N, CA and C atoms as an extended XYZ file, in Angstrom:
492
Properties=species:S:1:pos:R:3:atomname:S:1:resname:S:1:resid:I:1 pbc="F F F"
N       -42.135       38.539       20.239 N   MET     1
C       -41.261       37.299       21.074 CA  MET     1
C       -39.600       37.545       20.492 C   MET     1
N       -39.453       37.773       19.287 N   ALA     2
C       -38.017       37.843       18.999 CA  ALA     2
C       -37.336       39.209       19.687 C   ALA     2
N       -38.050       40.199       19.979 N   VAL     3
C       -37.604       41.505       20.652 CA  VAL     3
C       -36.985       41.010       22.208 C   VAL     3
N       -37.907       40.164       22.823 N   ALA     4
C       -37.763       39.623       24.071 CA  ALA     4
C       -36.432       38.972       24.205 C   ALA     4
N       -36.162       37.683       22.978 N   GLU     5
C       -34.846       37.253       23.124 CA  GLU     5
C       -33.868       38.154       22.977 C   GLU     5
N       -33.947       38.864       22.159 N   LEU     6
C       -32.619       40.018       21.990 CA  LEU     6
C       -32.321       40.445       22.972 C   LEU     6
N       -33.371       40.950       23.806 N   ILE     7
C       -33.260       41.764       24.958 CA  ILE     7
C       -32.300       40.814       25.983 C   ILE     7
N       -32.973       39.777       26.306 N   GLY     8
C       -32.452       38.683       27.124 CA  GLY     8
C       -31.001       38.155       26.728 C   GLY     8
N       -30.559       38.271       25.344 N   ALA     9
C       -29.227       37.928       24.865 CA  ALA     9
C       -28.235       38.852       25.340 C   ALA     9
N       -28.701       40.219       25.190 N   ALA    10
C       -28.049       41.115       25.256 CA  ALA    10
C       -27.539       41.319       26.716 C   ALA    10
N       -28.638       40.951       27.583 N   MET    11
C       -28.498       41.245       29.004 CA  MET    11
C       -27.568       40.359       29.670 C   MET    11
N       -27.634       39.026       28.822 N   GLY    12
C       -26.726       37.777       29.280 CA  GLY    12
C       -25.427       38.407       28.966 C   GLY    12
N       -25.279       38.845       27.572 N   VAL    13
C       -24.178       38.930       27.669 CA  VAL    13
C       -23.287       40.077       28.379 C   VAL    13
N       -24.075       41.082       28.736 N   LEU    14
C       -23.530       42.106       29.552 CA  LEU    14
C       -23.372       41.508       30.831 C   LEU    14
N       -24.203       40.785       31.280 N   LEU    15
C       -23.800       40.061       32.682 CA  LEU    15
C       -22.464       39.399       32.500 C   LEU    15
N       -22.213       38.735       31.577 N   LEU    16
C       -20.864       37.721       31.347 CA  LEU    16
C       -19.696       38.618       31.339 C   LEU    16
N       -19.859       39.688       30.766 N   ILE    17
C       -18.767       40.624       30.622 CA  ILE    17
C       -18.705       41.342       31.995 C   ILE    17
N       -19.808       41.633       32.651 N   PHE    18
C       -19.329       42.305       33.971 CA  PHE    18
C       -18.791       41.259       35.150 C   PHE    18
N       -19.520       40.155       34.945 N   VAL    19
C       -18.583       38.879       35.971 CA  VAL    19
C       -17.237       38.784       35.408 C   VAL    19
N       -16.784       38.487       34.477 N   ALA    20
C       -15.537       38.353       33.820 CA  ALA    20
C       -14.457       39.533       34.129 C   ALA    20
N       -15.042       40.971       34.110 N   TYR    21
C       -14.306       42.061       34.500 CA  TYR    21
C       -14.212       42.013       36.310 C   TYR    21
N       -15.188       41.650       37.027 N   VAL    22
C       -15.267       41.588       38.518 CA  VAL    22
C       -14.284       40.440       38.680 C   VAL    22
N       -14.169       39.280       38.173 N   LEU    23
C       -13.134       38.063       38.453 CA  LEU    23
C       -11.637       38.554       37.876 C   LEU    23
N       -11.465       38.952       36.678 N   VAL    24
C       -10.192       39.469       36.528 CA  VAL    24
C        -9.565       40.601       37.465 C   VAL    24
N       -10.431       41.612       37.594 N   GLY    25
C       -10.001       42.749       38.511 CA  GLY    25
C        -9.732       42.143       39.719 C   GLY    25
N       -10.501       41.564       40.730 N   SER    26
C       -10.207       40.716       41.913 CA  SER    26
C        -8.823       39.829       41.711 C   SER    26
N        -8.891       39.162       40.609 N   THR    27
C        -7.600       38.351       40.582 CA  THR    27
C        -6.372       39.019       40.333 C   THR    27
N        -6.203       40.265       39.741 N   LEU    28
C        -5.366       41.129       39.653 CA  LEU    28
C        -4.838       41.834       40.733 C   LEU    28
N        -6.009       42.322       41.659 N   THR    29
C        -5.774       42.962       42.773 CA  THR    29
C        -5.212       42.091       43.867 C   THR    29
N        -5.529       40.585       44.110 N   THR    30
C        -5.160       39.858       44.708 CA  THR    30
C        -3.798       39.258       44.372 C   THR    30
N        -3.316       39.393       43.368 N   ALA    31
C        -1.677       39.182       43.033 CA  ALA    31
C        -1.038       40.325       43.275 C   ALA    31
N        -1.337       41.256       42.982 N   GLN    32
C        -0.747       42.531       43.335 CA  GLN    32
C        -0.386       42.588       45.087 C   GLN    32
N        -1.629       42.399       45.638 N   THR    33
C        -1.262       42.393       47.105 CA  THR    33
C        -0.395       41.494       47.425 C   THR    33
N        -0.344       40.284       47.001 N   LEU    34
C         0.457       38.969       47.423 CA  LEU    34
C         1.611       39.534       47.262 C   LEU    34
N         2.033       40.196       46.066 N   ALA    35
C         3.572       40.368       45.256 CA  ALA    35
C         3.927       41.518       46.387 C   ALA    35
N         3.499       42.665       46.849 N   GLU    36
C         3.531       43.428       47.571 CA  GLU    36
C         4.157       43.136       48.989 C   GLU    36
N         3.230       41.943       49.748 N   ALA    37
C         3.515       41.419       50.940 CA  ALA    37
C         4.665       40.676       50.795 C   ALA    37
N         4.854       39.850       49.856 N   GLN    38
C         6.068       39.171       49.778 CA  GLN    38
C         7.293       40.081       49.608 C   GLN    38
N         7.339       41.289       49.088 N   LYS    39
C         8.233       42.175       49.003 CA  LYS    39
C         8.579       42.561       50.237 C   LYS    39
N         7.767       43.158       51.019 N   ASP    40
C         7.838       43.775       52.284 CA  ASP    40
C         8.501       42.813       53.317 C   ASP    40
N         8.033       41.411       53.190 N   LEU    41
C         8.616       40.312       54.099 CA  LEU    41
C        10.106       40.266       53.547 C   LEU    41
N        10.515       40.131       52.367 N   THR    42
C        11.853       39.887       52.112 CA  THR    42
C        12.684       41.181       52.530 C   THR    42
N        12.294       42.320       52.609 N   LEU    43
C        12.886       43.547       53.006 CA  LEU    43
C        13.105       43.480       54.526 C   LEU    43
N        12.042       42.926       55.080 N   GLN    44
C        12.055       42.867       56.654 CA  GLN    44
C        13.001       41.769       56.960 C   GLN    44
N        13.254       40.385       56.250 N   ASP    45
C        14.304       39.581       56.334 CA  ASP    45
C        15.437       40.073       56.281 C   ASP    45
N        15.887       40.842       55.157 N   GLU    46
C        17.354       41.520       54.862 CA  GLU    46
C        17.726       42.330       55.973 C   GLU    46
N        16.620       43.029       56.486 N   SER    47
C        17.069       44.034       57.676 CA  SER    47
C        17.527       43.092       58.970 C   SER    47
N        16.708       41.918       59.217 N   ARG    48
C        17.042       41.521       60.259 CA  ARG    48
C        18.200       40.560       60.176 C   ARG    48
N        18.767       40.441       59.093 N   LEU    49
C        20.005       39.639       58.466 CA  LEU    49
C        20.940       40.806       58.711 C   LEU    49
N        20.931       42.158       58.537 N   ARG    50
C        22.030       42.665       58.574 CA  ARG    50
C        22.069       43.527       59.788 C   ARG    50
N        21.046       43.055       60.960 N   THR    51
C        21.295       43.520       62.393 CA  THR    51
C        21.744       42.710       63.235 C   THR    51
N        22.995       43.270       63.919 N   ASP    52
C        23.702       42.478       64.808 CA  ASP    52
C        23.899       43.578       66.377 C   ASP    52
N        23.321       43.117       67.283 N   ILE    53
C        23.836       44.032       68.481 CA  ILE    53
C        24.328       43.105       69.395 C   ILE    53
N        25.073       43.485       70.369 N   VAL    54
C        25.687       42.916       71.676 CA  VAL    54
C        25.473       43.763       72.843 C   VAL    54
N        25.378       43.197       73.990 N   ILE    55
C        25.389       43.971       75.285 CA  ILE    55
C        26.882       43.993       75.535 C   ILE    55
N        27.206       45.401       75.624 N   SER    56
C        28.863       45.421       76.127 CA  SER    56
C        28.947       45.406       77.253 C   SER    56
N        28.424       46.066       78.238 N   SER    57
C        28.465       46.036       79.668 CA  SER    57
C        26.951       45.999       80.401 C   SER    57
N        27.002       45.921       81.592 N   ALA    58
C        25.911       45.865       82.387 CA  ALA    58
C        26.243       45.751       83.796 C   ALA    58
N        25.693       46.799       84.662 N   SER    59
C        25.750       46.823       86.052 CA  SER    59
C        24.592       47.467       86.690 C   SER    59
N        24.798       47.063       88.051 N   LEU    60
C        23.587       47.594       88.919 CA  LEU    60
C        23.980       48.696       89.639 C   LEU    60
N        22.903       49.672       89.847 N   GLU    61
C        23.229       50.877       90.635 CA  GLU    61
C        22.409       50.944       91.603 C   GLU    61
N        22.623       51.991       92.653 N   GLU    62
C        21.693       52.363       93.790 CA  GLU    62
C        20.459       52.893       92.845 C   GLU    62
N        19.398       52.795       93.676 N   GLY    63
C        18.024       53.127       93.397 CA  GLY    63
C        17.595       52.199       92.161 C   GLY    63
N        17.761       51.023       92.414 N   ASN    64
C        17.020       50.045       91.434 CA  ASN    64
C        17.303       50.473       89.935 C   ASN    64
N        18.684       50.588       89.827 N   THR    65
C        18.920       51.111       88.439 CA  THR    65
C        19.861       49.995       87.470 C   THR    65
N        19.508       49.835       86.606 N   LEU    66
C        20.376       48.758       85.697 CA  LEU    66
C        20.713       49.847       84.270 C   LEU    66
N        22.077       50.076       84.570 N   ASN    67
C        22.991       50.700       83.468 CA  ASN    67
C        23.649       49.458       82.574 C   ASN    67
N        23.317       49.912       81.271 N   PHE    68
C        24.185       48.866       80.299 CA  PHE    68
C        24.159       49.541       78.835 C   PHE    68
N        25.083       48.691       78.038 N   SER    69
C        25.268       49.345       76.627 CA  SER    69
C        25.233       48.600       75.711 C   SER    69
N        24.898       49.138       74.550 N   VAL    70
C        24.368       48.079       73.625 CA  VAL    70
C        25.325       48.549       72.188 C   VAL    70
N        26.004       47.903       71.850 N   THR    71
C        27.041       48.163       70.366 CA  THR    71
C        26.045       47.320       69.187 C   THR    71
N        26.222       48.046       68.187 N   ASN    72
C        25.646       47.594       66.803 CA  ASN    72
C        26.749       47.168       66.048 C   ASN    72
N        27.023       45.842       66.024 N   GLN    73
C        27.973       45.182       65.415 CA  GLN    73
C        27.341       44.961       63.958 C   GLN    73
N        26.184       45.189       63.448 N   GLY    74
C        25.884       44.763       62.186 CA  GLY    74
C        26.081       46.104       61.229 C   GLY    74
N        25.044       45.906       59.972 N   SER    75
C        25.333       47.102       59.043 CA  SER    75
C        24.066       47.857       58.843 C   SER    75
N        23.114       47.431       59.581 N   GLU    76
C        21.691       48.247       59.831 CA  GLU    76
C        21.849       49.230       61.044 C   GLU    76
N        21.368       50.179       60.195 N   ILE    77
C        20.856       51.373       61.726 CA  ILE    77
C        19.847       51.040       62.590 C   ILE    77
N        19.936       51.097       63.564 N   VAL    78
C        18.889       50.737       64.874 CA  VAL    78
C        18.232       52.382       65.109 C   VAL    78
N        17.067       52.445       64.886 N   SER    79
C        16.582       53.551       65.133 CA  SER    79
C        15.179       53.639       65.635 C   SER    79
N        14.484       52.349       65.954 N   ASP    80
C        12.989       52.503       66.479 CA  ASP    80
C        13.038       52.129       67.770 C   ASP    80
N        13.565       52.877       68.545 N   PHE    81
C        13.824       52.744       70.047 CA  PHE    81
C        12.290       52.519       70.786 C   PHE    81
N        11.274       52.904       70.545 N   LYS    82
C        10.142       52.815       71.163 CA  LYS    82
C         9.308       51.438       70.878 C   LYS    82
N        10.008       50.726       69.911 N   HIS    83
C         9.370       49.461       69.919 CA  HIS    83
C        10.579       48.284       70.128 C   HIS    83
N        11.539       48.791       70.726 N   MET    84
C        12.539       47.682       71.222 CA  MET    84
C        11.958       47.273       72.682 C   MET    84
N        12.289       46.087       73.159 N   ASP    85
C        11.665       45.348       73.964 CA  ASP    85
C        13.025       45.256       75.234 C   ASP    85
N        12.670       45.183       76.026 N   ILE    86
C        13.672       45.056       77.162 CA  ILE    86
C        13.080       43.931       78.327 C   ILE    86
N        13.508       42.836       78.465 N   LEU    87
C        12.798       41.620       79.588 CA  LEU    87
C        13.998       41.579       80.456 C   LEU    87
N        13.524       41.304       81.583 N   SER    88
C        14.500       40.758       82.747 CA  SER    88
C        13.679       39.746       83.674 C   SER    88
N        14.726       39.008       84.261 N   THR    89
C        14.034       37.974       85.211 CA  THR    89
C        15.077       37.752       86.440 C   THR    89
N        14.459       37.681       87.598 N   ASN    90
C        15.584       37.395       88.720 CA  ASN    90
C        15.811       36.228       89.077 C   ASN    90
N        15.580       35.180       88.022 N   GLY    91
C        15.724       33.768       88.391 CA  GLY    91
C        14.526       32.919       88.693 C   GLY    91
N        13.181       33.674       89.011 N   THR    92
C        12.011       32.832       89.382 CA  THR    92
C        11.026       32.362       88.535 C   THR    92
N        11.396       32.847       87.080 N   GLY    93
C        10.725       32.523       86.253 CA  GLY    93
C         9.711       33.626       85.718 C   GLY    93
N         9.632       34.795       86.590 N   ASN    94
C         8.736       35.619       86.286 CA  ASN    94
C         9.594       36.896       85.532 C   ASN    94
N         9.059       37.142       84.321 N   PHE    95
C         9.857       38.093       83.328 CA  PHE    95
C         9.171       39.506       83.690 C   PHE    95
N        10.083       40.437       83.819 N   GLU    96
C         9.609       42.011       83.918 CA  GLU    96
C        10.188       42.982       82.629 C   GLU    96
N         9.026       43.488       82.251 N   TYR    97
C         9.059       44.123       80.855 CA  TYR    97
C         9.281       45.556       80.990 C   TYR    97
N        10.091       46.223       80.261 N   TYR    98
C        10.390       47.857       80.749 CA  TYR    98
C        10.203       48.409       79.088 C   TYR    98
N         9.200       49.557       79.257 N   SER    99
C         8.689       50.507       78.233 CA  SER    99
C         9.846       51.514       78.048 C   SER    99
N         9.883       51.658       76.877 N   TYR   100
C        10.818       52.973       76.367 CA  TYR   100
C        10.141       54.179       76.656 C   TYR   100
N        11.200       55.211       77.322 N   THR   101
C        10.612       56.623       77.587 CA  THR   101
C        11.534       57.455       77.203 C   THR   101
N        11.358       58.458       76.293 N   LYS   102
C        12.199       59.494       75.851 CA  LYS   102
C        12.710       60.663       76.806 C   LYS   102
N        11.838       60.619       77.666 N   ASN   103
C        11.706       61.972       78.655 CA  ASN   103
C        11.771       61.078       79.781 C   ASN   103
N        13.251       60.505       80.173 N   PHE   104
C        13.216       59.571       81.720 CA  PHE   104
C        12.878       60.442       82.721 C   PHE   104
N        12.052       59.899       83.405 N   ILE   105
C        11.820       60.087       85.052 CA  ILE   105
C        12.113       59.418       86.062 C   ILE   105
N        12.533       58.113       85.789 N   GLY   106
C        12.869       57.370       86.604 CA  GLY   106
C        11.919       56.429       87.229 C   GLY   106
N        10.823       56.264       86.432 N   SER   107
C         9.713       55.168       87.004 CA  SER   107
C        10.133       53.896       86.891 C   SER   107
N         9.681       53.130       87.713 N   SER   108
C         9.501       51.524       87.445 CA  SER   108
C         9.192       50.924       86.281 C   SER   108
N         9.896       50.194       85.756 N   GLY   109
C         9.521       49.426       84.600 CA  GLY   109
C         9.903       50.419       83.310 C   GLY   109
N        10.650       50.889       83.324 N   THR   110
C        11.162       52.029       82.157 CA  THR   110
C        12.401       51.965       82.163 C   THR   110
N        12.769       52.065       80.440 N   TRP   111
C        14.138       52.556       80.203 CA  TRP   111
C        14.414       53.568       79.339 C   TRP   111
N        15.575       54.093       79.421 N   THR   112
C        15.985       55.164       78.421 CA  THR   112
C        17.165       55.198       77.960 C   THR   112
N        17.452       56.036       76.821 N   ILE   113
C        18.856       56.209       76.343 CA  ILE   113
C        19.454       57.354       77.087 C   ILE   113
N        20.789       57.319       77.505 N   ASN   114
C        21.192       58.388       78.228 CA  ASN   114
C        22.582       59.136       77.008 C   ASN   114
N        23.162       58.231       76.381 N   SER   115
C        24.399       58.854       75.507 CA  SER   115
C        24.431       57.910       74.214 C   SER   115
N        25.050       58.117       73.201 N   PHE   116
C        25.508       57.346       72.025 CA  PHE   116
C        27.061       57.759       72.021 C   PHE   116
N        28.022       57.022       71.863 N   GLU   117
C        29.384       56.799       71.795 CA  GLU   117
C        29.803       56.199       70.361 C   GLU   117
N        30.450       56.892       69.539 N   PRO   118
C        31.154       58.001       69.656 CA  PRO   118
C        29.622       58.955       69.005 C   PRO   118
N        29.813       60.136       69.431 N   VAL   119
C        28.693       60.832       69.174 CA  VAL   119
C        28.927       61.115       67.260 C   VAL   119
N        27.825       60.839       66.401 N   SER   120
C        27.860       60.985       65.113 CA  SER   120
C        26.852       62.003       64.677 C   SER   120
N        27.464       62.782       63.913 N   GLY   121
C        26.697       63.874       62.910 CA  GLY   121
C        26.043       63.236       62.130 C   GLY   121
N        25.793       61.983       61.287 N   VAL   122
C        25.513       61.400       60.432 CA  VAL   122
C        23.983       61.165       60.504 C   VAL   122
N        23.143       60.468       61.718 N   HIS   123
C        22.224       60.061       61.824 CA  HIS   123
C        22.134       60.130       63.362 C   HIS   123
N        21.963       61.370       64.124 N   PRO   124
C        21.836       61.854       65.449 CA  PRO   124
C        20.620       61.019       65.851 C   PRO   124
N        20.861       60.465       67.181 N   GLY   125
C        19.749       59.883       67.744 CA  GLY   125
C        19.548       58.574       67.115 C   GLY   125
N        20.297       57.692       66.553 N   GLU   126
C        20.066       56.453       65.900 CA  GLU   126
C        21.387       55.788       66.304 C   GLU   126
N        21.393       54.392       66.242 N   LEU   127
C        22.449       53.562       66.464 CA  LEU   127
C        22.940       53.134       65.385 C   LEU   127
N        24.072       53.735       64.769 N   ASP   128
C        24.470       53.615       63.599 CA  ASP   128
C        25.467       52.500       63.751 C   ASP   128
N        25.713       51.502       62.767 N   PRO   129
C        26.895       50.376       62.971 CA  PRO   129
C        28.080       50.922       63.325 C   PRO   129
N        28.807       50.362       64.487 N   GLY   130
C        30.106       50.416       65.156 CA  GLY   130
C        29.883       51.632       66.268 C   GLY   130
N        28.441       51.843       66.608 N   GLU   131
C        28.335       52.938       67.611 CA  GLU   131
C        27.598       52.152       68.875 C   GLU   131
N        27.810       52.664       70.053 N   THR   132
C        27.224       52.065       71.222 CA  THR   132
C        26.442       53.252       71.860 C   THR   132
N        25.288       52.433       72.663 N   VAL   133
C        24.529       53.201       73.119 CA  VAL   133
C        24.335       53.087       74.571 C   VAL   133
N        24.419       54.104       75.531 N   TRP   134
C        24.307       53.694       76.780 CA  TRP   134
C        22.958       53.966       77.726 C   TRP   134
N        22.371       52.728       78.003 N   CYS   135
C        20.919       52.738       78.601 CA  CYS   135
C        21.083       52.886       80.326 C   CYS   135
N        19.426       53.033       80.306 N   GLU   136
C        19.430       52.846       81.835 CA  GLU   136
C        17.873       52.443       82.015 C   GLU   136
N        17.937       51.272       82.846 N   ALA   137
C        16.524       50.726       83.225 CA  ALA   137
C        16.262       50.736       84.721 C   ALA   137
N        15.174       51.013       85.204 N   VAL   138
C        14.753       50.950       86.562 CA  VAL   138
C        13.963       49.732       86.548 C   VAL   138
N        14.357       48.769       87.514 N   TYR   139
C        13.471       47.334       87.599 CA  TYR   139
C        12.647       47.503       88.637 C   TYR   139
N        11.344       47.148       88.565 N   PRO   140
C        10.531       47.218       89.635 CA  PRO   140
C        10.510       46.385       90.873 C   PRO   140
N        11.251       45.311       91.063 N   GLY   141
C        11.076       44.568       92.182 CA  GLY   141
C        12.639       43.883       92.692 C   GLY   141
N        12.678       42.405       92.663 N   ASP   142
C        13.800       42.009       92.874 CA  ASP   142
C        14.905       42.378       91.936 C   ASP   142
N        16.201       42.161       92.550 N   ILE   143
C        17.275       42.407       91.765 CA  ILE   143
C        17.414       41.432       90.300 C   ILE   143
N        17.598       41.977       89.142 N   PRO   144
C        17.460       40.838       87.917 CA  PRO   144
C        18.486       40.294       87.982 C   PRO   144
N        18.834       39.057       87.333 N   LYS   145
C        20.104       38.372       86.963 CA  LYS   145
C        20.400       38.235       85.888 C   LYS   145
N        19.314       38.515       84.905 N   TRP   146
C        19.438       38.328       83.561 CA  TRP   146
C        18.656       39.342       82.741 C   TRP   146
N        19.154       39.635       81.670 N   PHE   147
C        18.170       40.609       80.869 CA  PHE   147
C        18.219       40.648       79.199 C   PHE   147
N        17.247       40.704       78.557 N   GLN   148
C        17.498       40.661       77.027 CA  GLN   148
C        17.115       41.772       76.694 C   GLN   148
N        17.853       42.401       75.498 N   VAL   149
C        17.305       43.670       74.506 CA  VAL   149
C        16.848       43.059       73.043 C   VAL   149
N        15.988       43.448       72.963 N   THR   150
C        15.129       43.067       71.413 CA  THR   150
C        15.021       44.253       70.507 C   THR   150
N        15.480       44.042       69.157 N   THR   151
C        15.300       45.066       68.525 CA  THR   151
C        13.891       45.154       67.727 C   THR   151
N        13.244       45.914       67.092 N   SER   152
C        12.137       45.898       66.508 CA  SER   152
C        11.907       45.070       65.290 C   SER   152
N        13.183       44.619       64.696 N   ASN   153
C        12.883       43.424       63.678 CA  ASN   153
C        13.072       42.258       64.326 C   ASN   153
N        13.367       42.016       65.653 N   GLY   154
C        13.387       40.605       66.045 CA  GLY   154
C        14.733       40.416       66.524 C   GLY   154
N        15.586       41.178       66.398 N   VAL   155
C        17.062       40.424       66.742 CA  VAL   155
C        17.291       40.843       68.183 C   VAL   155
N        17.873       40.157       68.809 N   TYR   156
C        18.156       40.184       70.329 CA  TYR   156
C        19.219       39.653       70.845 C   TYR   156
N        19.611       40.357       71.792 N   THR   157
C        20.849       39.977       72.667 CA  THR   157
C        20.606       39.825       74.297 C   THR   157
N        21.140       38.741       74.998 N   SER   158
C        21.108       39.022       76.226 CA  SER   158
C        22.273       38.467       77.117 C   SER   158
N        22.187       39.266       78.408 N   ALA   159
C        23.573       38.759       79.170 CA  ALA   159
C        22.929       39.004       80.531 C   ALA   159
N        23.878       37.986       81.404 N   TYR   160
C        23.646       38.024       82.804 CA  TYR   160
C        24.213       39.226       83.290 C   TYR   160
N        23.640       39.665       84.520 N   ILE   161
C        23.965       41.032       85.331 CA  ILE   161
C        25.103       40.485       86.444 C   ILE   161
N        26.262       41.049       86.354 N   PRO   162
C        27.061       40.923       87.512 CA  PRO   162
C        26.479       41.680       88.603 C   PRO   162
N        26.785       41.077       89.989 N   TYR   163
C        26.261       41.520       91.137 CA  TYR   163
C        27.330       42.502       91.850 C   TYR   163
N        27.107       43.627       92.074 N   PRO   164
C        27.979       44.779       92.968 CA  PRO   164
C        28.732       44.266       93.778 C   PRO   164
């Protein structure tokens, strides 16, 4: 009978050690995950604070085309054009979304980059601070009156479009 009690006590101690190990390990993993998430959120907020864009010009062209330029007035490089959003409205409350295409074929509801000014050798294909990017968008329906450009980190600018 004494052997059974010793085995039971040993198993109890082993179970206590295992449960303590699991609890401490999961607590440490949770704390590490939270700390990394907080760090990522802080870096994203800092990036947003350093980003400042403005629409320099906008004009409507033949063939349902909107030409516009965006100038980077902040200190953050804007490079994630695939995740930039462009929205427009013709004043009826309906919004049109334009998706980015690198190889522009002029299809309705798309936009692309035509050129960068000044042409920089530092970060080619990225919108450095002080640079301007010239873009072209093909609107799908009625002539838009207003449009908005939003970067991948949530900074946006908007402008009314002067009619030709």
